[in-house]
C-alpha positions as CSV (number, residue, x, y, z in Angstrom):
1,M,67.3,30.9,5.4
2,E,66.0,30.2,1.9
3,N,64.6,32.5,-0.8
4,V,67.0,35.2,0.5
5,N,67.3,38.6,-1.1
6,G,69.7,41.3,-0.1
7,H,72.2,44.0,-1.0
8,V,75.2,45.8,0.5
9,K,75.9,49.5,0.0
10,F,79.3,51.2,0.8
11,R,79.6,54.9,1.4
12,N,82.3,57.4,2.3
13,H,85.1,55.2,1.0
14,C,83.8,52.1,2.8
15,S,83.6,53.7,6.2
16,H,79.8,53.3,6.3
17,I,78.2,50.0,5.4
18,N,74.5,49.3,4.9
19,L,73.4,45.7,4.6
20,H,69.8,44.6,3.8
21,L,68.8,41.0,4.0
22,S,65.4,39.3,3.9
23,G,64.1,35.7,3.4
24,D,62.2,32.7,4.7
25,C,63.7,31.1,7.7
26,K,64.0,27.4,8.3
27,P,62.6,25.9,11.5
28,W,65.1,25.8,14.3
29,R,68.0,23.5,13.5
30,S,66.3,21.9,10.5
31,D,67.1,21.7,6.8
32,V,63.4,22.0,5.8
33,T,61.7,25.3,5.0
34,C,58.0,25.4,6.1
35,K,55.5,27.9,7.3
36,D,56.6,27.5,10.9
37,G,60.1,28.8,10.1
38,G,58.9,32.4,9.8
39,W,60.2,35.4,7.9
40,L,63.0,37.8,8.8
41,S,64.2,41.1,7.3
42,A,67.2,42.9,8.7
43,N,68.9,46.2,7.9
44,V,72.3,46.6,9.4
45,F,74.1,50.0,9.5
46,V,77.8,50.1,10.4
47,D,79.9,53.2,11.0
48,I,83.5,51.9,11.0
49,T,85.0,55.4,11.9
50,E,82.8,55.7,15.0
51,Q,82.9,52.0,15.7
52,K,79.1,51.9,16.1
53,W,76.4,49.8,14.5
54,H,72.6,49.3,14.7
55,T,70.1,47.0,13.1
56,N,66.4,47.2,12.4
57,L,64.6,43.8,12.4
58,K,61.2,42.9,11.0
59,V,60.1,39.4,12.1
60,D,57.1,37.3,11.4
61,N,56.5,34.0,13.2
62,L,60.1,33.5,14.1
63,Y,61.1,31.1,16.9
64,V,64.8,31.3,17.8
65,P,65.7,30.6,21.4
66,L,68.9,32.2,22.8
67,F,69.2,34.6,19.8
68,E,72.0,36.5,21.5
69,R,74.1,33.4,21.8
70,I,73.7,32.6,18.1
71,L,75.1,36.1,17.2
72,E,77.9,35.9,19.8
73,I,78.1,39.6,20.0
74,P,76.9,41.9,22.8
75,I,73.6,43.5,21.8
76,T,70.9,45.7,23.4
77,W,67.3,45.2,22.2
78,S,64.9,48.1,22.1
79,K,61.6,48.0,20.2
80,G,62.9,45.8,17.3
81,R,66.3,47.6,17.2
82,A,69.6,46.2,18.3
83,T,72.7,48.4,18.9
84,G,76.3,47.8,19.9
């Protein structure tokens, strides 16, 4: 990713974490950023006490085959939201 913006918020003595990240994606396995790379915005919410997390994704023109293998974590997709 290039032109990335983001922030992290910690709450309740770091037991809750909120991460926001957005930026322009590079084409798959390429060092060049172009219009075909797409745009991705992700909000990740982690509850360390409950050991749960979820993320909301906003994607525009993104092509990433085998997305689950890249993350290497078990996820469940439901209408633009992943949980685990």
